[in-house]
C-alpha positions as CSV (number, residue, x, y, z in Angstrom):
1,M,84.9,195.9,130.6
2,T,87.8,198.4,130.1
3,T,89.7,200.1,132.8
4,S,91.5,203.5,132.9
5,A,94.0,205.1,135.3
6,T,91.2,206.8,137.2
7,D,89.2,203.5,137.8
8,K,89.4,202.0,141.3
9,L,91.9,199.1,141.5
10,Y,89.5,196.3,142.2
11,Y,89.5,192.6,141.2
12,D,86.6,190.3,141.8
13,P,86.9,186.8,140.3
14,W,83.1,186.5,140.0
15,D,82.7,189.8,138.0
16,T,81.8,188.4,134.6
17,D,82.1,191.8,132.9
18,L,85.6,192.3,134.3
19,N,86.6,188.7,133.4
20,A,85.5,189.1,129.8
21,D,88.7,191.2,129.5
22,P,90.7,191.1,132.8
23,Y,94.1,192.0,131.3
24,P,94.0,195.8,131.7
25,M,93.2,195.2,135.4
26,F,95.9,192.5,135.7
27,G,98.4,195.0,134.2
28,R,97.5,197.5,136.9
29,L,97.7,194.9,139.6
30,R,101.2,193.9,138.6
31,A,102.3,197.6,138.5
32,E,100.4,199.1,141.4
33,A,99.5,196.3,143.8
34,P,101.6,193.1,143.2
35,L,100.2,191.9,146.5
36,Y,96.5,192.8,146.3
37,Y,93.9,192.5,149.1
38,N,90.2,192.4,148.4
39,E,88.4,193.5,151.6
40,A,84.9,192.8,150.4
41,H,85.6,189.1,149.8
42,D,88.6,188.8,152.2
43,F,91.3,187.3,149.9
44,Y,94.8,188.2,148.7
45,A,96.1,188.0,145.2
46,V,99.5,188.0,143.5
47,S,99.9,188.8,139.8
48,R,103.6,188.8,139.0
49,F,105.2,185.8,137.4
50,E,107.9,185.4,140.1
51,D,105.3,185.5,142.9
52,V,102.8,183.2,141.3
53,N,105.5,180.7,140.4
54,R,106.9,180.8,144.0
55,A,103.4,180.1,145.5
56,L,102.7,177.3,143.1
57,V,106.0,175.6,144.0
58,D,105.7,176.1,147.8
59,H,102.8,173.7,148.5
60,A,103.7,173.6,152.2
61,T,102.8,177.3,152.7
62,F,100.3,177.6,149.9
63,S,98.1,174.5,150.4
64,S,95.6,172.9,148.0
65,A,94.2,170.6,150.6
66,R,91.3,172.9,151.4
67,G,90.6,173.4,147.7
68,A,92.1,175.2,144.7
69,V,89.0,177.4,144.1
70,L,88.4,180.5,146.2
71,E,84.8,179.9,147.1
72,I,85.5,176.3,148.2
73,I,88.3,177.5,150.5
74,K,86.2,180.3,152.0
75,A,83.3,178.0,152.6
76,G,85.3,175.3,154.3
77,V,84.0,172.6,152.0
78,E,85.0,169.0,153.0
79,I,87.3,167.6,150.3
80,P,86.6,164.0,149.3
81,P,89.5,161.5,149.0
82,G,91.0,161.0,145.6
83,S,90.3,164.6,144.3
84,L,94.0,164.9,143.5
85,I,94.0,168.6,142.5
86,F,92.7,169.4,146.0
87,E,95.5,167.5,147.8
88,D,99.0,168.2,149.1
89,P,101.9,165.9,149.4
90,P,102.4,163.2,150.6
91,I,98.9,161.9,149.7
92,H,98.9,163.9,146.5
93,D,102.2,162.4,145.4
94,I,101.0,158.9,146.1
95,H,97.8,159.4,144.0
96,R,99.7,161.3,141.3
97,N,102.2,158.4,140.9
98,L,99.4,156.0,140.4
99,L,98.0,158.1,137.6
100,S,101.3,158.9,136.1
101,R,101.6,155.4,134.7
102,A,99.0,156.4,132.1
103,F,101.0,159.5,131.1
104,T,104.4,158.1,130.2
105,P,105.9,159.5,127.0
106,R,105.4,156.0,125.3
107,K,101.7,155.9,126.1
108,I,101.1,159.5,125.2
109,N,102.9,159.2,121.9
110,A,101.0,156.0,121.2
111,L,97.8,158.0,121.5
112,E,98.8,160.5,118.7
113,P,97.2,158.4,115.9
114,K,94.0,158.2,117.9
115,V,94.0,162.0,118.4
116,R,94.4,162.5,114.7
117,E,91.7,159.9,113.9
118,F,89.2,161.5,116.3
119,T,90.0,165.0,115.0
120,R,89.5,163.9,111.4
121,R,86.2,162.2,112.3
122,C,85.0,165.5,113.7
123,L,86.2,167.7,110.8
124,D,85.6,165.6,107.7
125,P,81.8,165.9,107.7
126,L,82.2,169.8,107.7
127,V,84.2,170.0,104.5
128,G,82.3,171.7,101.8
129,G,80.2,173.7,104.3
130,D,80.6,177.3,105.1
131,R,80.5,177.2,108.9
132,F,82.5,175.5,111.6
133,D,82.3,175.8,115.4
134,F,85.7,175.4,117.0
135,V,84.2,174.2,120.3
136,K,81.0,172.4,119.5
137,D,82.3,170.6,116.4
138,L,85.8,169.8,117.7
139,G,86.9,171.2,121.1
140,A,84.1,169.7,123.1
141,V,84.3,166.3,121.4
142,M,87.8,165.2,120.5
143,P,89.6,165.7,123.9
144,L,86.9,163.7,125.8
145,R,87.2,160.9,123.3
146,V,90.9,160.8,123.8
147,V,90.6,160.7,127.6
148,S,87.9,158.0,127.2
149,E,90.3,156.0,125.1
150,L,92.8,156.1,128.0
151,F,90.2,154.9,130.6
152,G,88.3,152.6,128.3
153,I,85.1,154.6,128.9
154,P,82.4,153.5,126.5
155,E,81.1,156.0,124.0
156,D,77.6,156.1,125.5
157,Y,79.1,157.4,128.7
158,Q,80.9,160.3,127.1
159,N,78.0,162.7,126.9
160,R,77.1,161.9,130.5
161,V,80.7,162.8,131.5
162,T,80.3,166.2,129.7
163,E,77.0,166.9,131.3
164,D,78.3,166.0,134.8
165,G,81.4,168.1,134.4
166,D,79.3,171.1,133.2
167,K,77.0,170.8,136.2
168,Y,79.9,171.3,138.6
169,V,82.3,173.5,136.6
170,R,79.8,175.9,135.0
171,T,77.9,178.4,137.1
172,E,75.2,180.9,136.5
173,R,76.5,184.3,135.4
174,G,78.4,185.9,138.3
175,A,77.6,182.9,140.6
176,Q,80.1,180.8,142.7
177,M,80.6,177.0,142.6
178,T,79.3,176.9,146.2
179,D,75.9,178.1,144.9
180,N,75.5,174.8,143.1
181,P,72.5,173.0,144.7
182,D,74.3,169.7,144.1
183,G,77.3,170.9,146.0
184,P,80.6,172.4,144.6
185,I,82.4,169.0,144.1
186,T,81.1,165.9,142.3
187,D,81.2,162.6,144.1
188,G,82.1,160.8,140.9
189,Q,79.1,158.4,141.1
190,L,78.7,158.9,137.4
191,F,81.3,156.2,136.9
192,A,80.0,153.8,139.5
193,E,78.2,151.5,137.2
194,F,81.1,151.5,134.7
195,I,83.8,150.6,137.2
196,D,81.7,147.8,138.6
197,W,81.3,146.4,135.1
198,R,85.0,146.9,134.3
199,A,86.0,145.0,137.5
200,D,84.2,142.0,136.0
201,H,85.4,142.7,132.5
202,P,89.1,143.7,132.6
203,A,90.7,145.3,129.6
204,D,94.0,147.0,128.6
205,D,93.0,150.4,129.9
206,L,93.7,152.8,132.8
207,T,90.6,151.8,134.7
208,T,91.6,148.2,134.9
209,E,95.1,149.2,135.9
210,L,93.9,151.4,138.7
211,L,91.5,148.7,139.9
212,N,94.4,146.3,140.3
213,A,97.1,148.7,141.4
214,E,98.6,148.2,144.8
215,F,100.4,151.1,146.6
216,T,101.6,152.1,150.0
217,D,99.5,154.9,151.3
218,E,100.4,157.8,153.7
219,T,99.9,155.5,156.7
220,G,102.4,152.9,155.4
221,T,99.6,150.5,154.6
222,T,99.8,148.6,151.3
223,R,96.4,148.5,149.7
224,K,94.4,149.1,146.5
225,L,92.3,152.2,145.8
226,R,89.1,152.5,147.6
227,R,86.0,152.6,145.4
228,E,85.3,156.3,146.3
229,E,88.9,157.2,145.5
230,L,88.8,155.6,142.1
231,L,85.5,157.3,141.3
232,M,87.0,160.7,142.1
233,F,90.2,159.9,140.1
234,M,88.1,159.1,137.0
235,N,86.0,162.2,137.4
236,V,89.0,164.6,137.9
237,V,91.0,163.2,134.9
238,A,88.0,162.9,132.6
239,V,86.8,166.5,133.2
240,A,90.1,168.3,133.8
241,G,91.8,166.2,131.1
242,S,89.5,167.4,128.4
243,E,88.7,170.9,129.7
244,T,92.1,172.5,129.0
245,T,92.1,171.4,125.4
246,T,88.5,172.3,124.8
247,R,89.3,175.9,125.9
248,L,92.6,175.9,123.9
249,I,90.8,175.1,120.7
250,G,88.1,177.8,121.2
251,W,90.8,180.4,121.9
252,A,92.8,179.2,118.9
253,G,89.9,179.9,116.6
254,K,89.3,183.4,118.0
255,L,93.0,184.5,118.2
256,L,93.9,183.2,114.8
257,S,90.8,184.9,113.3
258,E,91.8,188.2,114.9
259,H,95.4,187.8,113.6
260,P,95.1,186.6,110.0
261,A,98.7,187.4,109.1
262,Q,99.9,185.1,111.9
263,R,97.4,182.4,110.8
264,R,98.9,182.6,107.3
265,K,102.4,181.9,108.7
266,L,101.1,178.7,110.3
267,V,99.3,177.6,107.1
268,E,102.6,178.1,105.2
269,D,105.0,176.8,107.8
270,R,103.5,174.0,110.0
271,S,106.7,173.8,112.0
272,L,105.5,177.0,113.8
273,I,102.4,175.2,115.1
274,P,103.9,173.8,118.4
275,G,105.1,177.3,119.3
276,A,101.7,178.7,118.4
277,V,100.0,176.3,120.8
278,E,102.3,177.5,123.6
279,E,101.5,181.2,122.7
280,I,97.8,180.5,122.8
281,L,98.1,178.8,126.1
282,R,100.2,181.7,127.5
283,F,98.0,184.4,126.1
284,E,94.6,183.0,127.0
285,P,95.0,180.4,129.8
286,P,91.8,178.3,130.4
287,A,92.1,179.0,134.1
288,L,92.8,182.6,135.0
289,Q,93.7,181.7,138.6
290,A,94.3,179.1,141.2
291,A,93.5,179.6,144.8
292,R,95.4,178.4,147.9
293,Y,95.1,178.3,151.6
294,V,98.0,180.0,153.5
295,T,99.2,177.7,156.2
296,G,101.7,180.1,157.9
297,D,102.5,183.8,157.9
298,T,104.3,184.7,154.7
299,E,105.5,187.9,153.1
300,F,105.1,189.5,149.6
301,H,106.6,192.9,148.8
302,G,107.0,193.9,152.5
303,T,103.5,192.9,153.6
304,T,102.6,189.9,155.6
305,V,99.9,187.5,154.5
306,P,98.7,185.9,157.7
307,A,98.2,182.2,158.2
308,G,94.6,181.2,157.5
309,S,94.2,183.5,154.5
310,A,92.9,182.6,151.1
311,I,95.1,183.8,148.2
312,I,94.5,183.8,144.5
313,L,97.5,183.1,142.2
314,L,96.6,185.1,139.0
315,I,98.0,182.8,136.3
316,G,96.5,185.0,133.5
317,A,98.4,188.0,134.9
318,A,101.6,186.2,135.4
319,N,101.6,184.9,131.8
320,R,101.7,188.5,130.6
321,D,104.3,189.8,133.0
322,E,106.7,192.0,131.1
323,Q,109.5,191.0,133.5
324,R,109.2,187.4,132.3
325,F,108.0,187.7,128.7
326,G,109.4,191.0,127.6
327,A,108.0,194.4,126.7
328,D,105.7,192.9,124.1
329,A,104.1,190.4,126.6
330,E,100.6,191.8,126.0
331,Q,100.9,191.1,122.2
332,F,99.9,187.8,120.7
333,D,102.8,186.4,118.6
334,V,103.0,182.8,117.3
335,T,106.7,183.2,116.6
336,R,107.6,184.2,120.1
337,S,110.5,182.3,121.6
338,V,109.0,179.7,124.0
339,R,109.5,180.4,127.7
340,Q,107.8,178.4,130.4
341,H,104.3,179.9,131.2
342,L,102.1,178.9,134.1
343,T,99.0,177.6,132.3
344,F,99.8,174.0,133.3
345,G,101.0,175.1,136.7
346,V,104.4,174.2,138.2
347,G,105.7,172.0,141.0
348,A,103.7,169.3,142.7
349,H,100.5,170.1,140.8
350,Y,102.1,170.5,137.3
351,C,99.5,169.2,134.9
352,L,100.0,165.4,134.3
353,G,98.3,165.7,130.9
354,N,100.3,168.7,129.6
355,A,102.0,166.6,126.9
356,L,98.7,165.2,125.7
357,A,97.1,168.6,125.6
358,R,99.9,169.9,123.5
359,I,99.6,167.0,121.1
360,E,95.9,167.6,120.9
361,G,96.3,171.3,120.3
362,R,99.0,170.7,117.6
363,I,97.0,168.1,115.7
364,A,93.8,170.1,116.0
365,L,95.5,173.1,114.3
366,E,97.1,170.9,111.6
367,E,93.9,169.2,110.7
368,I,91.8,172.4,110.8
369,M,94.3,174.1,108.5
370,N,94.3,171.1,106.1
371,R,90.7,171.8,105.5
372,F,90.1,175.5,106.3
373,S,93.1,177.8,105.7
374,D,91.0,180.9,106.3
375,W,88.1,181.7,108.7
376,E,86.4,184.5,110.4
377,V,84.8,183.9,113.8
378,D,81.3,185.2,114.5
379,L,81.7,186.7,118.0
380,D,78.0,187.9,118.0
381,A,77.0,184.2,118.0
382,A,79.8,182.9,120.2
383,V,78.9,181.8,123.8
384,F,81.3,182.6,126.6
385,S,81.7,180.1,129.4
386,S,80.2,181.2,132.8
387,S,82.5,179.9,135.5
388,S,84.8,181.0,138.3
389,V,87.1,178.1,137.4
390,V,87.6,178.1,133.7
391,R,87.5,180.9,131.2
392,G,86.8,180.2,127.5
393,W,84.1,179.5,125.1
394,D,81.2,177.1,124.9
395,S,80.7,178.0,121.3
396,M,83.1,179.7,118.8
397,P,81.4,179.6,115.3
398,A,83.2,180.7,112.2
399,T,82.6,181.2,108.5
400,V,85.1,179.3,106.4
């Protein structure tokens, strides 16, 4: 969907046609309504980098405890313990510190050979053929294998993890997560049998570490994770930990097909690839927005957002803010000087797996270019994800 100066200024996060190309509307929101109010759905939205960054940092005013998805906040859905991304400090910090022991620089760097091994295993069988699907052949496979390596999740569980994640993250075209007959949030029971087995068969993995970890909770009680907390932990990390990289790889295929001169630069100079990964993440973030519940009256641009409101933080709009990224912010440029974008968030909810996602993105591009230095995506055959949470591709086929 395209917009013009005469179109009504209107943003609906469930409008699939609008979200196929939301950036013209995002540009208008930044310029004309940096604090936007949607009367039909009763939510506010901010679109400028400074405003989105401020709200992400201020977790006391902009709370995640009622959910980080607009329809979940509006529906007043009960948030299960251990959901992490739907928590505020102090409980969020306690849970995050438990998980952070899996994401130390030493452990993440030690995973790099596995990332490359899994990537090669996906790509090698495709050499000599004339087609390659960036998502189905690599993006939907490698990141989940890496997360499973962290947790010690057996291979026969991995497809079940994907199916369970899709059931809750994906929606029908134009639908909301709260329309899901199974409910909008998984209970993590997918992992119940596995953690019971792992409790009796400990190993050198994150699951065993979390089963045995003792911590002081928000009440001052020293204890281990409850079973339902661990189930939610595993689900959040397994799905969220693979989703970003899956979308990143799909967008990489599309953007570098549409900008062949920039792709040639990467083929010829691999030192540009880390910066290219940042530019892909900035230009096409897997999540266009994050929602928050406003706990107290707060002001943007001279207007008060009242306590009890729902507000959308438009990450996709903030990532193309000219005031942050320059006059060419709407252009894709793999040689752009890197500045912090908001794709991984900021503050208390800054993505724990950001370093791993960046490694996965870099290795994916290196190994793809080792085998296919030239490609053209088939957009007529590509499949766009239908979700109010993630934005990307379920299939991005290309001729090579």
